[in-house]
C-alpha angles and dihedrals in degrees: 000000000000100000127063130187088253091065092070099088136112112009091007096042115154129180108267105182122153091273094047104049097078091043092051090048090053089056092051091048092050104038106033095068090038096057092041091053089052091046094052112015120243100285096048090042090056091051091048093052091049091051097056118109115181088349094304125101116240101202118091092230093056093039089057095060096032092064124058118273141171124202140155109236117204124185138165128223137183124251134170087272098051133265119347129192125219135171136209130193115230114205117170128170091199137262096283095055089041093056091046090057094048095047093042084057096047094045098043099047092057089054089070089074126034127195115232136171085266094053135260112347137179113234120244124204122209096208103035142024118256109240118236117235091260092065099037128101095234096096091045089055093046094049093047088054089049091057090059091041093056092042092054092049091048093050090051093045095053102037130064108188119178126257128216095069115160107259103161134006140170128223108241096176121007092205123204140263096050129132126202097275142165128223103025120162124245113216138176124039120082097296142077142203100042125141136176149185118236140202113209132177114250119275107247092004116153109267109161130016145165124224105227101175129024097201130189142264094041129144132199115269149092117286139179118241114236100178137069129052098297139053145225098040118143130188137190116220135195121203144197120203089341095308120115110251102174137008122202124188111233099173116011094209125204141284099013117151136224108267097023110152107221123202109219111227125219103067141033094325092249100111117090142175130194121227107239099177139003134209121259104207097267118174112246102178136016126205115195113227103169109026094203122205142262098029118142135216109267093027111144110220135185128219111228123216107169103304094338113111100156098118112087127189135182120223111233099179137013131196117270129181107115104200089201086072090063112130100155124161119238117239132198133213118273133251118345099343 
């Protein structure tokens, strides 16, 4: 389910006393899937439901229409006098707001009458007058939801985005020789047109080391390494009576070599560590920029940096939401509007 009772606050506030909570939940359970099936049609609704994670879709095609959007839609059509051009403004508050409007309507209109042991009765308040439906807000809420409903359907009807976008992947082999870089190309697999930003560990950065002398005259702090084959490495040290107790790499730097003997700064230059291993520029995280199209779950892909293709990833999930499956039902505004 997308909606919860806690969503009905502010503009869509409904009374949620101890006797109303279960009743409102029943309306959510009944009408949320009903309106979504009307919005999408059954096949596309089933795809939408399967795409939800923590009540939010994951695929770009569903995310587009799930969130609010405003667009000018232009289209041409043929008449007896030739081609004509028309435009339509799409203005959706998103599926969550749309559903709140519809369920607010369904729930509120039924409060006008209540079933009792004596039959169907109209509630009567002692301190206020019950508004008739012509003066209530239920039709306003419904018609606002219809505006989003129509905009979503129009967007689906006049757009045909691809599926198979990369949504989630796992790094199988981080490779080597990469730098933290933006705009790298993803190749192989079934799909095309995907790019990403990557974070890689520093080539030649200090990875493992052994402290070989604790030295004297040192104080706690963070210092830049100035010895060895590389550059830009920084360390944080802790001390005891001037001797180095621990060394922590803050920035591994670049271009250090196995066996480099590093003088630890911050004291009498008589504390040292030896580099036991260095980093190889392995990719540690990938951020999809252009999700591409036509990829499939289980595809193995490579991240290209020049001629380097050593990083391999596996695609865990791809975008679904084929708009060609749309079979939604048109709805009109309610009452006199």
